[in-house]
C-alpha positions in Angstrom: 77.2 71.9 131.8 75.3 74.0 134.4 73.2 76.5 132.5 73.6 78.9 135.3 77.4 79.1 134.5 76.5 79.6 130.7 74.3 82.5 131.7 76.8 83.9 134.1 79.7 83.9 131.9 78.2 84.2 128.3 79.4 87.7 127.7 80.8 89.5 124.6 84.5 89.0 124.6 87.7 88.7 122.2 88.8 85.5 120.8 92.4 86.5 121.4 94.2 86.0 118.3 96.3 88.9 119.4 96.9 90.9 122.4 96.0 93.7 122.5 92.9 92.8 120.4 92.4 95.2 117.4 89.9 97.6 119.0 92.6 98.5 121.7 95.3 99.0 119.1 96.9 102.3 119.6 96.7 103.7 116.2 97.6 107.3 117.0 101.1 106.4 117.9 101.5 103.8 115.3 103.3 104.5 112.0 104.4 102.8 109.0 108.0 103.7 109.9 107.6 102.3 113.4 106.2 99.0 112.0 109.3 98.7 109.5 111.5 99.2 112.5 109.8 96.6 114.7 109.8 94.1 111.8 113.3 94.6 111.1 114.4 94.1 114.8 112.4 90.8 114.9 113.7 89.5 111.8 117.3 90.1 112.6 116.6 88.4 116.0 114.9 85.2 114.8 115.2 84.7 111.1 118.3 82.4 111.3 117.2 80.5 114.3 113.3 79.9 113.5 112.4 81.6 110.3 109.4 83.5 109.6 105.6 82.8 108.8 103.7 84.1 105.8 100.0 84.4 105.5 98.6 85.2 102.1 94.9 86.4 102.0 93.1 85.5 98.7 89.8 87.3 99.0 87.8 86.1 96.1 84.7 83.9 96.4 82.1 82.9 93.8 79.2 83.2 96.3 78.6 84.7 99.8 78.4 82.3 102.6 76.2 84.2 105.1 77.9 82.9 108.3 81.3 84.3 107.1 82.8 87.5 108.7 86.0 87.5 106.6 87.1 90.1 104.2 86.0 88.8 100.8 85.0 90.1 97.2 82.2 88.2 95.7 82.9 87.6 91.8 82.7 85.0 89.1 85.0 86.7 87.1 88.4 84.7 87.2 90.3 87.4 85.2 90.9 89.0 88.7 93.3 86.3 89.6 96.5 87.4 88.0 96.4 91.1 88.7 95.9 90.3 92.3 98.8 87.8 92.5 101.0 90.1 91.0 100.2 92.8 93.4 101.0 90.4 96.4 104.4 89.5 94.9 105.0 93.4 94.7 104.1 93.6 98.3 106.4 90.7 99.1 109.4 92.4 97.0 108.8 95.6 99.2 109.1 93.4 102.5 112.4 91.6 100.9 113.8 95.1 100.2 113.4 95.8 103.9 114.5 92.8 105.5 118.3 92.3 106.2 119.1 89.1 104.5 117.1 86.2 102.8 113.9 85.2 104.4 113.7 81.5 105.7 110.2 80.5 105.7 109.0 78.3 108.3 105.0 78.4 107.8 103.2 79.6 104.8 99.3 79.6 104.8 96.8 80.6 102.1 93.5 81.6 103.5 90.6 83.7 102.3 88.1 84.2 100.8 88.5 81.1 99.0 92.1 80.2 97.9 90.9 77.5 95.6 89.1 80.1 93.5 92.3 80.6 92.0 93.5 78.2 89.3 96.2 75.6 89.8 98.5 77.5 87.3 98.1 80.7 89.2 98.5 79.2 92.6 102.0 77.9 91.2 102.9 81.2 89.8 102.1 82.8 93.5 103.9 80.2 95.4 106.9 80.2 93.1 107.1 84.1 93.2 107.3 83.8 97.0 109.9 81.0 97.3 112.0 82.4 94.8 113.2 85.2 97.2 113.5 83.0 100.2 115.0 79.8 101.6 112.7 77.1 103.2 113.3 76.0 106.8 114.2 72.3 107.2 110.9 71.6 108.7 108.8 74.1 106.9 105.0 73.7 106.7 102.8 75.0 104.0 99.0 74.6 104.1 95.9 76.0 102.6 91.9 76.5 103.0 90.0 74.6 100.4 86.5 74.8 99.5 85.1 71.3 98.9 83.0 72.4 96.1 85.5 73.8 93.9 88.9 72.4 95.0 90.2 70.2 92.0 92.7 67.2 92.1 94.8 69.5 89.9 95.0 72.0 92.6 95.7 69.6 95.3 98.4 67.9 93.0 100.0 71.3 92.1 100.3 72.5 95.6 101.5 69.2 97.0 104.2 69.5 94.2 105.2 72.9 95.8 105.5 71.5 99.3 102.0 71.8 100.8 101.1 68.8 103.1 98.2 70.3 105.2 94.9 71.2 103.9 91.7 72.3 105.7 88.2 72.1 104.2 85.2 74.1 105.3 82.4 71.7 106.1 80.4 73.8 108.6 77.2 71.4 108.8 75.9 68.7 106.6 72.1 69.5 107.2 70.3 70.8 104.2 68.2 73.5 106.1 71.2 75.0 107.9 73.3 75.0 104.6 70.6 77.0 102.9 70.4 79.6 105.7 74.3 80.0 105.3 74.1 79.7 101.7 76.6 76.9 101.6 75.1 74.0 99.8 77.7 71.2 99.9 76.8 67.4 100.0 79.0 65.0 101.9 79.9 63.2 98.7 81.9 66.5 97.8 83.8 66.6 101.0 84.6 63.0 100.6 85.8 63.2 97.2 88.2 66.1 98.2 89.4 64.4 101.4 90.1 61.1 99.7 91.8 62.9 96.8 94.2 64.7 99.3 95.1 61.5 101.0 95.8 59.5 97.9 98.2 62.4 96.7 99.9 62.3 100.0 98.8 65.0 102.3 99.6 64.2 105.7 97.2 66.4 107.5 93.8 66.8 106.4 91.3 69.0 108.6 87.7 69.9 108.6 86.0 73.0 110.0 82.7 72.4 111.7 80.7 75.0 113.1 78.0 74.9 116.1 75.5 77.6 116.9 74.4 78.2 113.2 71.0 79.5 112.2 68.4 76.7 112.6 71.2 74.2 113.9 70.0 71.7 116.5 71.7 69.0 118.5 70.9 66.3 116.1 72.4 68.4 113.2 75.7 68.1 115.2 75.2 64.5 115.6 74.8 63.8 112.0 77.6 66.0 111.1 80.1 64.4 113.2 79.0 61.0 112.4 79.7 61.8 108.7 83.1 63.4 109.7 84.0 60.3 111.6 83.4 58.2 108.6 86.3 60.3 106.9 88.5 60.7 110.1 90.2 64.0 109.3 93.5 64.4 111.0 92.3 67.7 112.9 89.1 69.2 113.4 88.3 72.8 114.0 84.9 72.9 115.9 84.1 76.4 116.7 81.4 78.7 117.6 79.4 80.7 115.0 80.1 84.5 115.6 76.9 86.3 115.2 78.1 89.8 114.5 75.5 91.1 112.0 76.3 94.8 112.9 79.7 94.5 111.2 79.9 95.4 107.6 80.7 93.1 104.7 79.0 89.9 105.8 75.7 88.5 105.1 74.5 87.7 108.7 71.3 89.8 108.3 69.8 87.2 106.0 68.4 85.5 109.1 66.8 86.7 112.3 68.5 86.9 115.6 65.9 84.3 116.9 66.9 81.8 114.3 70.4 81.5 115.8 70.6 79.1 119.0 71.0 80.8 122.3 73.7 80.5 124.7 72.5 77.5 126.7 71.5 75.8 123.4 74.8 76.7 121.8 76.8 75.4 124.8 74.7 72.0 124.7 75.7 71.6 121.2 79.4 72.2 121.9 79.4 69.8 124.8 77.7 67.2 122.9 79.9 67.5 119.9 82.9 67.5 122.2 81.8 64.2 123.9 81.4 62.7 120.2 84.7 63.8 119.0 86.3 62.3 122.1 84.6 59.2 121.7 85.9 59.0 118.0 89.5 59.3 119.4 89.9 63.3 118.9 91.8 65.2 121.7 91.0 68.8 122.6 93.6 71.3 121.5 93.4 74.7 123.0 90.3 76.5 122.1 87.8 74.9 119.6 90.3 72.5 118.1 90.7 68.7 118.0 93.4 66.3 116.6 94.3 62.7 116.4 97.4 61.7 118.3 99.1 61.4 115.1 98.6 64.9 114.0 101.4 67.7 114.5 98.8 69.9 116.5 98.5 67.0 119.2 102.3 66.6 119.1 102.8 70.2 119.8 100.3 70.3 122.6 102.0 67.4 124.3 105.6 69.2 123.9 104.2 72.5 125.0 105.2 74.1 121.6 101.6 75.0 120.5 101.3 78.5 119.5 98.4 80.8 118.6 98.5 83.9 116.1 96.3 85.4 113.4 96.3 82.0 111.7 94.9 80.3 114.7 96.7 77.4 116.4 99.8 76.5 115.0 102.3 73.6 115.7 105.3 75.7 116.1 106.0 79.5 116.8 107.8 82.0 114.7 108.5 85.5 116.2 107.8 87.3 112.8 104.6 86.8 110.6 104.2 88.8 107.4 100.7 89.0 106.2 100.2 89.5 102.4 97.1 90.8 100.5 94.2 92.9 101.4 93.4 93.0 105.3 96.2 90.7 106.1 97.6 91.3 109.6 101.3 91.1 110.3 103.0 90.3 113.6 106.7 91.2 114.3 105.9 90.1 118.1 106.8 93.8 119.1 104.0 95.1 116.9 100.9 94.4 114.6 100.3 95.9 111.3 97.2 95.5 109.1 96.8 96.1 105.4 94.2 98.2 103.8 90.9 96.3 103.1 90.0 97.7 99.6 91.4 95.8 96.7 91.8 98.9 94.7 93.4 100.9 97.4 95.7 97.9 97.9 96.6 97.9 94.3 97.4 101.8 94.2 99.8 101.4 97.3 101.9 98.6 96.2 102.1 100.1 92.7 103.4 103.3 94.4 106.0 101.0 96.3 104.2 101.5 99.6 103.7 98.6 102.0 99.8 98.8 102.2 99.4 99.1 106.0 96.6 101.4 107.4 96.6 100.6 111.0 98.6 99.0 113.7 100.0 98.8 117.2 103.5 98.9 118.9 103.4 96.7 121.9 104.3 98.3 125.3 106.4 96.3 127.9 103.1 95.7 129.6 101.6 94.6 126.5 104.3 92.1 126.1 103.7 90.4 129.6 100.0 90.3 129.1 100.4 88.9 125.9 102.4 86.0 127.0 100.1 85.2 129.9 97.1 85.3 127.4 99.1 82.8 124.8 99.8 80.4 127.8 96.2 80.3 128.8 95.0 79.8 125.2 97.6 77.3 124.1 98.1 75.3 127.6 95.3 76.3 129.9 97.8 77.6 132.4 100.1 80.4 133.3 102.4 81.4 136.0 104.4 84.6 137.2 107.1 83.2 139.2 109.5 84.8 136.9 109.4 88.5 137.8 109.6 89.2 134.0 106.0 88.0 133.9 104.9 90.4 136.7 102.6 93.3 136.2 101.3 95.8 138.9 97.5 94.7 138.1 98.3 91.1 139.1 96.6 91.5 142.4 93.3 92.8 140.8 93.6 90.1 138.2 93.9 87.3 140.7 91.0 89.0 142.8 88.6 88.9 139.7 89.4 85.2 139.3 88.6 84.1 142.7 84.8 83.9 141.5 85.9 81.6 138.8 88.0 79.7 141.4 84.8 79.3 143.6 82.8 78.2 140.3 85.4 75.2 139.6 86.7 76.9 136.4 90.4 77.6 137.7 92.7 76.7 140.5 95.6 78.6 142.1 99.0 77.6 142.5 101.7 79.6 144.6 102.7 81.7 141.5 100.2 80.8 139.0 96.9 79.2 138.0 95.5 76.5 135.8 92.2 76.3 134.0 90.1 73.2 135.1 88.4 70.7 132.5 85.3 72.3 133.7 86.7 75.7 133.0 88.0 75.0 129.4 84.9 76.3 127.7 85.3 79.6 129.5 89.1 80.2 128.4 88.1 83.5 127.0 86.7 84.6 130.1 89.9 83.8 131.9 91.9 85.6 129.5 89.6 88.7 129.8 90.4 89.0 133.5 94.1 89.5 132.3 93.2 91.8 129.7 94.0 95.1 131.4 93.2 97.2 128.5 89.8 95.9 128.3 89.4 96.3 132.1 90.5 99.7 132.0 88.0 100.6 129.3 85.1 98.6 128.6 83.7 99.2 125.0 80.8 101.7 124.7 79.5 99.7 121.8 79.4 95.9 120.9 82.7 94.9 119.3 82.9 91.3 120.1 80.8 87.9 119.7 79.5 86.2 122.7 81.9 84.0 124.6 79.6 81.0 124.5 
C-alpha cells in the first residue's frame, strides 16, 4: 500500500462499535428512566420476532496483559467468582422484572476479563440462572472468550452441554519477545491443545484473535504467527490493530515506550502482509479486521448481507435489543445506549439496592438513527445509499464533499444515490465512517480520545 495514503489517513478515530461513539453521548439528557423506557419499547417491538442478545462481562484475570484496554480486576483469589455471579443474576432479575414478557435469547456471549477464570461449575450456575428466566430462540448462538493457558476441557465440555458452540481464543502473537512485552507468555502447544479439545467436543466455530502493531513486533513475527495459525485452521480469525492508548487509566501500556510500538507505515505493512497470508490460506475478509472460512457463519452472514456489528463486534445476525450484564457492560436498545458502572464494589451496592447499575448513556435522536445506519452499512457491507428518503440528512452534501478526496485517492466510488468502498479503500473504512460522523465533524475532540486508524 502507498505509504503516502497511510500517512495521510492515519489519524485518531473511533472503531464504531456504536454510533454515537461513547465520547459523544449526551449524558446530560440521559436518565435511567429514559433508558428503561427505550428498552421496554424495543423489547416489545422485537422480542417475539428476533429475540434479544445478552453480553456478560466477567472482569477477573490472574495476570495483567499489558496490551489490553478492557475493564478488569487482577486477582488470584477465586472466591470472588460466586459473589460476582450472584450479582449478575440479580441484575438479570431486575431486567426481567422490567420487560413485558419472557425474554427470547438469540445470542449470548461471555467476555472479559477472562471468562475462563471462572470454574466450570460456576459458569454452569451462571448460565442456568440466565436461561431459567428465558426461552431460547430456535437458532440461538452461545459463545465465549477463552484464555488458552487456563481453559480446561471440563470448562469446554460444561459450556458445550449448556449450548455453547462458538469459542474464541486470544493468541495475539507467538513470538517470545512480543509475548514478554505484553505479559502474555503462551506457547503454541497450549493453543493447539484447547483448539483440538474444542473440536473434539463438537464446537462448530473456533476462532483465534491475532494482533498486529504490538510492541517489538515485526513482519516476520506476523508470518510465523499466521503460519502456526494455519496449521490449526480456526474457523474465523480476528486480525486487528493494537490500540495504543497509554493515556487511558486501567491498562498496563506504560510498561513499554511509544518508540517500541510499530509506526503507521510499518503497522500497515504488517496488516497487508498478514491479510495476504490469510487470503492465501483460504480466509475471506469480513468487514473490518475479521476473516473467516467459507464454512463459518460469519462468512455466510456477509454473503447474505445479514452481518451486524455491535459492542460485541461482528455478529452473524442482528437483534434490536442487547442487554449488557456485569461491570462496565454496555446495553443497546437500538433507541438508546446505557453503560454500567465500572467499579465492582459500586456495582454490588447498586444491584443489592434493586437498582439497574447504569451510570451513563445516550438516547438516540432521529438524526443519530440515520447516521448509525449509514455507518453500520459501511462497517458491515462497505457500501451505503440514501435513495430512501428516510436515510437522508441535511449534512449529506457536506459528507459527499468531504469524500471526494477519498474518491480521488481511489478509496471510494460514488453511485447515483450512494457510495461503495473499494478494495483499496477497505483498510480506511474508519476514515470513511468519520466523514458521516456529524457529531465528530461538529466538535473535534480537544484531547486525544481514540486510537490511530492505521
